[in-house]
C-alpha positions as CSV (number, residue, x, y, z in Angstrom):
1,M,0.3,-0.1,-0.1
2,N,1.3,3.0,-0.8
3,R,1.7,5.8,1.7
4,E,-1.5,7.8,-0.5
5,E,-3.7,5.1,0.0
6,T,-2.5,4.7,4.2
7,A,-2.2,8.8,4.5
8,A,-6.4,9.6,2.8
9,G,-8.0,7.9,6.2
10,A,-11.8,6.9,7.3
11,G,-13.4,10.0,5.6
12,A,-11.5,9.2,2.2
13,S,-14.8,7.5,-0.4
14,V,-13.5,4.5,-2.1
15,D,-14.9,4.5,-5.1
16,P,-17.0,1.3,-5.6
17,M,-16.0,-0.3,-8.1
18,K,-12.3,-0.5,-7.6
19,F,-13.4,-2.0,-3.8
20,R,-15.6,-4.9,-5.6
21,A,-11.9,-5.7,-7.8
22,A,-10.5,-5.9,-4.3
23,M,-12.7,-7.1,-2.1
24,G,-12.4,-10.1,-5.4
25,A,-9.7,-11.5,-4.7
26,F,-10.7,-13.1,-1.0
27,A,-12.2,-16.7,-2.7
28,T,-15.1,-17.3,-0.5
29,G,-17.6,-21.1,-0.9
30,V,-21.4,-20.2,-2.4
31,A,-24.2,-20.5,-0.8
32,I,-28.4,-20.5,-1.7
33,I,-30.7,-19.0,1.2
34,T,-34.1,-20.5,1.6
35,T,-37.0,-19.6,3.5
36,R,-41.0,-20.4,3.5
37,T,-43.3,-18.5,4.1
38,D,-47.0,-19.8,3.2
39,E,-47.2,-22.6,0.4
40,S,-44.2,-19.9,-1.2
41,S,-40.6,-21.0,-1.7
42,H,-38.1,-17.3,-1.7
43,G,-34.0,-18.4,-2.5
44,M,-31.0,-16.5,-3.7
45,A,-27.6,-17.3,-3.8
46,V,-25.0,-15.9,-1.1
47,N,-21.1,-15.9,-1.3
48,S,-21.1,-13.2,2.2
49,L,-21.9,-16.0,5.3
50,T,-20.1,-16.6,7.5
51,S,-19.6,-18.6,10.6
52,V,-19.7,-16.4,13.9
53,S,-20.2,-19.0,17.0
54,L,-19.2,-22.6,17.5
55,D,-21.4,-22.0,21.3
56,P,-24.0,-21.3,20.8
57,C,-23.5,-22.8,16.8
58,M,-24.1,-19.3,15.1
59,V,-23.6,-18.3,11.1
60,L,-24.8,-14.9,9.4
61,F,-24.9,-13.6,5.5
62,C,-25.8,-10.0,4.1
63,V,-28.8,-9.3,2.2
64,K,-29.4,-6.5,0.8
65,H,-32.0,-3.2,1.6
66,G,-35.6,-4.7,-0.1
67,S,-35.5,-8.1,-1.1
68,K,-38.4,-10.0,-1.7
69,T,-36.2,-13.6,-0.3
70,G,-34.8,-11.5,2.2
71,A,-38.5,-9.9,3.6
72,A,-39.9,-13.5,2.9
73,I,-36.4,-14.3,5.9
74,R,-37.7,-11.7,8.1
75,E,-41.7,-12.8,7.9
76,R,-40.5,-16.8,8.5
77,G,-37.8,-15.8,11.4
78,A,-36.5,-18.5,10.6
79,F,-33.5,-19.1,6.9
80,A,-31.9,-22.8,5.7
81,V,-28.0,-22.4,4.4
82,N,-27.5,-24.7,1.2
83,L,-23.8,-25.0,0.5
84,L,-23.3,-25.2,-3.1
85,S,-21.8,-28.2,-4.3
86,R,-18.1,-27.9,-6.9
87,D,-21.5,-28.9,-9.9
88,Q,-24.2,-27.1,-8.6
89,H,-22.8,-23.6,-10.7
90,H,-25.7,-23.7,-12.3
91,L,-28.2,-23.2,-9.9
92,V,-26.0,-19.3,-9.2
93,K,-27.5,-17.7,-12.2
94,Q,-31.1,-19.7,-11.1
95,F,-30.7,-17.5,-8.3
96,C,-30.5,-14.6,-9.2
97,A,-33.1,-13.7,-12.1
98,N,-36.7,-13.8,-11.6
99,P,-37.9,-14.6,-8.2
100,E,-40.6,-16.2,-9.6
101,D,-39.0,-18.8,-11.4
102,R,-35.3,-19.7,-8.9
103,F,-37.1,-23.4,-7.5
104,A,-38.0,-25.1,-11.0
105,G,-36.4,-27.2,-11.9
106,V,-34.5,-27.9,-8.8
107,P,-34.8,-31.1,-6.8
108,T,-36.0,-29.6,-3.1
109,V,-37.8,-30.8,0.1
110,L,-38.9,-29.8,2.9
111,S,-36.4,-29.7,6.0
112,E,-36.7,-31.4,9.2
113,C,-38.4,-27.1,9.9
114,G,-40.1,-26.8,7.2
115,L,-37.6,-24.9,4.9
116,P,-36.2,-25.7,1.4
117,V,-33.7,-28.0,0.9
118,L,-31.2,-28.3,-2.3
119,G,-30.4,-31.9,-3.2
120,G,-27.0,-32.4,-4.0
121,S,-26.2,-29.4,-1.6
122,L,-22.8,-30.0,0.4
123,A,-24.3,-29.1,3.5
124,H,-27.5,-27.3,4.8
125,L,-28.1,-25.5,8.4
126,C,-31.6,-24.9,9.3
127,C,-31.7,-21.5,11.3
128,T,-34.1,-19.3,13.5
129,I,-33.0,-15.2,13.4
130,V,-31.1,-14.5,15.5
131,D,-30.6,-10.4,15.0
132,V,-30.5,-8.2,12.0
133,H,-28.1,-5.4,11.3
134,V,-28.8,-2.5,8.9
135,S,-24.8,-1.9,7.5
136,G,-25.0,0.2,4.3
137,D,-26.8,-0.9,1.0
138,H,-27.2,-4.6,3.4
139,D,-29.0,-6.0,6.4
140,I,-26.5,-9.0,8.4
141,V,-29.3,-11.5,8.9
142,V,-27.7,-14.0,12.0
143,G,-29.6,-16.7,12.9
144,R,-28.9,-19.9,15.1
145,V,-28.3,-23.0,13.6
146,H,-30.9,-25.7,14.8
147,A,-30.3,-28.5,12.5
148,L,-28.0,-29.3,9.9
149,G,-27.2,-31.9,7.2
150,E,-23.6,-33.1,5.5
151,Q,-22.7,-35.0,2.8
152,G,-19.3,-35.3,0.8
153,G,-17.9,-33.6,-2.3
154,D,-16.7,-31.2,-3.9
155,P,-17.2,-27.4,-2.6
156,L,-18.2,-24.4,-5.1
157,V,-15.1,-21.2,-4.7
158,F,-16.0,-18.2,-6.1
159,F,-12.8,-16.1,-7.2
160,R,-12.4,-12.1,-9.2
161,G,-15.8,-13.0,-9.9
162,R,-16.2,-16.3,-11.6
163,Y,-16.7,-20.5,-10.3
164,G,-14.8,-23.3,-10.0
165,G,-13.7,-25.7,-7.5
166,Y,-11.6,-26.6,-5.4
167,H,-7.7,-27.6,-4.9
168,A,-6.8,-28.9,-1.5
169,H,-3.1,-29.5,-1.0
170,P,-1.2,-32.5,-0.6
171,P,-1.6,-34.6,2.7
172,G,1.3,-33.1,5.1
173,E,1.0,-29.8,4.0
174,S,-1.3,-28.7,6.0
175,S,-3.5,-30.7,7.7
176,G,-3.6,-30.3,11.3
177,Q,-3.4,-26.6,10.8
178,R,-6.0,-24.5,12.0
179,M,-6.9,-21.2,11.7
180,A,-6.0,-18.8,14.6
181,G,-9.3,-16.8,16.5
């Protein structure tokens, strides 16, 4: 970082497109957040997802203000996180399209909590909303995990605006290392 960039300080305005490009260097997993109200299923693709706590188990994700799916999640007070496998990259475009067509042709079952779970996902988490924080043009939704399911497979990864897979180092190179925190 050069002196000009650090001297700009907290009051400086950052170009949103440059910020987006810089954040694109951070590889993330991809999930579909789903919920159900009355007889309607709602869902959206996200990569702004992280675990918050192990005791109790909690996650958070971000949703843009005014999102129909975000409104449905608030109405229901619960959501499911579907962690996508590498083979499910096509679902991202589908769950960013017309809200009425998002579940068309997607194998879905209702979880033990009555929430839509996508077939073929690596894992799903059933959550209830603990809190919603308004921040910028998004809401940060925090949820407590009440149930989950998991199956094997390779994750879908989002990096620099593209979707792909994950290549692990051979066993022994980095196995057993844990992130601090």
